[in-house]
C-alpha positions in Angstrom: 89.4 -63.0 -112.7 86.1 -62.8 -110.8 86.0 -59.2 -110.0 82.9 -57.1 -110.7 85.2 -54.2 -111.7 87.1 -54.9 -114.9 90.7 -55.4 -114.1 93.3 -55.7 -116.8 94.9 -59.1 -116.2 98.2 -60.4 -117.5 98.1 -64.2 -117.8 101.8 -64.5 -118.3 102.6 -62.5 -115.1 100.0 -64.4 -113.2 101.6 -67.7 -114.1 105.2 -66.7 -113.3 104.7 -68.3 -109.8 102.5 -71.1 -111.1 104.1 -73.9 -109.0 103.5 -72.1 -105.7 100.0 -70.9 -106.7 98.9 -74.4 -107.7 99.7 -76.0 -104.4 96.6 -74.7 -102.5 94.4 -76.0 -105.3 96.0 -79.4 -105.1 95.4 -79.5 -101.4 91.8 -78.3 -101.7 91.0 -80.9 -104.4 92.4 -83.6 -102.1 89.8 -82.8 -99.5 86.8 -82.9 -101.8 84.8 -86.1 -101.1 83.9 -88.6 -103.8 81.8 -87.3 -106.6 79.5 -89.3 -109.0 80.8 -90.8 -112.2 81.3 -88.1 -114.9 80.6 -85.2 -112.5 79.5 -81.8 -113.6 82.1 -79.3 -112.3 82.1 -75.5 -112.5 85.4 -73.7 -111.8 84.4 -70.3 -110.5 86.9 -67.6 -111.5 88.9 -70.0 -113.6 91.7 -67.6 -114.7 94.2 -68.8 -117.3 92.8 -72.3 -117.5 95.7 -74.3 -116.2 94.1 -75.0 -112.8 90.8 -75.9 -114.5 92.5 -78.5 -116.7 94.3 -79.9 -113.7 91.0 -81.0 -112.3 90.9 -83.8 -114.9 93.8 -85.3 -112.9 91.3 -86.4 -110.2 88.1 -86.5 -112.3 89.2 -87.6 -115.8 85.6 -88.1 -117.0 84.3 -84.8 -115.7 82.3 -82.2 -117.6 84.0 -79.0 -116.6 83.0 -75.4 -117.2 85.4 -72.6 -116.4 83.7 -69.2 -115.5 85.5 -65.9 -115.6 84.8 -62.3 -116.5 88.3 -61.5 -117.8 88.6 -61.6 -121.6 92.4 -61.9 -121.3 92.1 -64.9 -118.9 89.4 -66.6 -121.0 91.5 -66.3 -124.2 94.5 -67.9 -122.4 92.3 -70.6 -121.0 90.8 -71.5 -124.4 94.2 -71.5 -126.0 95.5 -73.9 -123.3 92.5 -76.2 -123.7 93.2 -76.6 -127.5 92.1 -80.0 -128.6 91.4 -80.9 -125.0 87.9 -79.4 -125.5 87.1 -82.9 -126.6 87.5 -83.9 -123.0 84.3 -81.9 -122.1 85.8 -78.6 -121.0 84.5 -75.2 -121.9 85.2 -71.6 -120.8 82.3 -69.1 -120.4 82.3 -65.4 -119.6 80.4 -64.8 -116.3 80.5 -62.4 -113.4 80.3 -64.3 -110.1 78.7 -61.3 -108.3 75.5 -62.1 -110.2 76.0 -65.7 -111.6 73.4 -68.3 -110.6 73.6 -72.0 -111.5 71.2 -72.8 -114.3 71.7 -76.6 -113.9 72.7 -78.9 -111.0 76.4 -79.1 -110.4 78.2 -81.9 -108.5 81.1 -79.5 -107.6 81.5 -75.8 -107.6 85.1 -75.0 -107.0 86.9 -71.6 -106.7 90.6 -71.2 -106.5 91.8 -67.8 -105.3 88.9 -66.0 -106.9 86.2 -65.2 -104.4 88.3 -62.4 -102.8 87.5 -60.4 -106.0 83.8 -60.7 -105.4 82.5 -58.2 -102.7 80.2 -59.9 -100.2 80.7 -63.3 -101.9 79.4 -65.1 -98.9 75.9 -63.7 -99.8 76.1 -65.8 -103.0 76.4 -69.0 -101.0 72.7 -69.7 -100.7 72.2 -69.5 -104.5 75.3 -71.6 -105.2 74.4 -74.3 -102.7 70.9 -74.4 -104.1 72.4 -75.0 -107.5 74.3 -78.1 -106.3 72.9 -81.6 -107.0 72.1 -83.6 -103.8 75.4 -84.4 -102.2 77.1 -81.8 -104.3 80.1 -79.9 -103.0 81.1 -76.2 -102.8 84.9 -76.0 -102.3 87.1 -72.9 -102.3 90.3 -71.3 -101.1 90.9 -67.6 -100.7 94.0 -65.5 -99.7 93.8 -64.5 -96.1 96.7 -62.0 -96.3 94.8 -58.6 -96.3 96.7 -57.5 -93.2 100.1 -58.8 -94.4 102.8 -56.2 -95.3 102.4 -57.0 -99.0 98.9 -55.6 -98.9 99.1 -53.1 -96.0 102.0 -51.3 -97.6 100.2 -51.2 -101.0 97.4 -49.4 -99.3 99.7 -47.1 -97.4 101.5 -46.0 -100.6 98.2 -45.4 -102.3 97.2 -43.1 -99.4 100.2 -40.8 -99.9 99.4 -37.3 -101.1 100.6 -38.0 -104.7 98.3 -41.0 -105.1 95.4 -40.4 -102.7 92.9 -38.7 -105.1 94.0 -40.7 -108.1 93.6 -44.1 -106.4 90.7 -43.4 -104.1 88.5 -46.5 -103.9 90.8 -48.6 -106.0 92.1 -50.8 -103.2 89.7 -52.3 -100.6 90.3 -51.2 -97.0 88.0 -53.8 -95.5 89.1 -57.4 -95.5 87.9 -59.0 -98.8 87.4 -62.5 -97.2 85.8 -63.8 -94.0 87.7 -65.4 -91.1 87.5 -69.2 -91.0 84.9 -68.9 -88.3 82.9 -66.6 -90.5 82.8 -69.1 -93.4 81.9 -71.9 -91.0 79.0 -69.8 -89.7 77.8 -68.9 -93.2 78.0 -72.4 -94.6 76.8 -74.5 -91.7 73.1 -73.7 -92.1 73.3 -74.5 -95.8 75.2 -77.8 -95.9 75.3 -81.1 -94.2 79.1 -81.2 -93.7 81.4 -78.3 -93.6 85.2 -78.4 -93.3 87.1 -75.1 -92.9 90.8 -74.6 -92.2 93.7 -72.3 -92.8 97.3 -72.7 -93.9 100.2 -70.3 -94.0 102.7 -71.1 -96.7 106.3 -70.0 -96.5 107.1 -69.4 -100.1 110.8 -69.1 -100.9 110.9 -66.8 -103.9 114.0 -66.2 -106.2 115.0 -63.1 -108.1 115.1 -59.4 -107.4 111.9 -57.7 -106.0 110.4 -61.2 -105.8 107.4 -60.2 -103.7 106.6 -57.4 -106.1 106.8 -59.8 -109.0 104.3 -62.1 -107.2 101.7 -59.4 -106.3 102.0 -57.8 -109.8 100.1 -60.8 -111.1 97.3 -60.6 -108.5 96.9 -58.0 -105.7 98.5 -55.1 -107.5 96.3 -55.5 -110.6 93.7 -52.8 -109.4 96.5 -50.2 -109.2 98.1 -51.2 -112.4 94.8 -51.1 -114.2 93.9 -47.7 -112.7 97.3 -46.2 -113.9 97.6 -48.0 -117.2 97.0 -44.9 -119.2 99.9 -43.1 -117.5 103.0 -45.3 -117.7 105.1 -42.7 -115.9 102.8 -42.6 -112.9 102.5 -46.4 -113.0 106.3 -46.7 -112.9 106.6 -44.2 -110.1 104.0 -46.0 -107.9 105.6 -49.3 -108.4 109.0 -47.9 -107.5 107.7 -46.5 -104.2 105.9 -49.7 -103.4 108.9 -51.8 -104.3 111.1 -49.9 -101.9 108.7 -50.6 -99.0 108.6 -54.3 -99.9 112.4 -54.7 -99.9 112.4 -53.5 -96.3 109.4 -55.7 -95.3 110.7 -58.8 -97.1 114.5 -58.7 -97.1 116.3 -61.1 -99.3 119.1 -63.4 -98.2 121.4 -65.8 -100.0 118.5 -68.3 -100.4 116.0 -65.8 -101.8 113.0 -64.1 -100.2 110.6 -65.7 -97.7 107.0 -64.7 -98.5 104.5 -65.9 -95.8 101.1 -66.4 -97.5 98.0 -67.3 -95.5 95.0 -69.0 -97.2 91.6 -70.0 -95.9 89.9 -73.2 -97.3 86.4 -74.5 -97.1 84.7 -77.7 -98.4 81.0 -77.9 -97.8 78.7 -80.7 -98.9 75.0 -80.3 -99.5 72.8 -83.0 -98.0 72.2 -86.0 -100.2 
């Protein structure tokens, strides 16, 4: 999606848990203050396009641009838009690590994308400067770097068989700030800043349900690094899946997957 390294994304896999993945965006959008008529909106790290198109639900007259650096995701997004392009939506290739607004935006929104941009908080001054007066920067990011789903992935990658091959593939430092960190970064730049966190308890169905979830997101760096060696890729996934089954045991109702997310809505002075 928005990563500076090129990851091989699978839009179909990403969308397998679309209902649960869409809920944080719905709640983020609900906290965005009123925008001007026909607002200019940029969706940073737009992914497969469905979340971008959902923004028309609140802003039906908006002019929306989806930005992403994944050719796979952009192709899916453009296919989804189809004849909806008449509704003023376009999808553009861009790397958020270097992207700067070239026009004033009423809303810059990022849904589960900024965690792929190292030091993304350093981009905030440029992005806020690119907002129209009263414009809004709104985003949500996963805050589960320390959760078993991610910790176990790193532990398996550190085993002797994988250590050299996967060195540097997975980040060891947290890819997002704490809520307090985002508040501290945004407060000098914006008139109003609202930061909060939520832990969702997703009830997932099917075998190896947590593996299925992370295969569309957090596991992509490993899957990309091993894509030229299917045997090794299968072996890594099998080792990791065994650890996940212990960490997230299934019961008669499925598998509970706690997922913490951090939200921020910051408005530039009018």
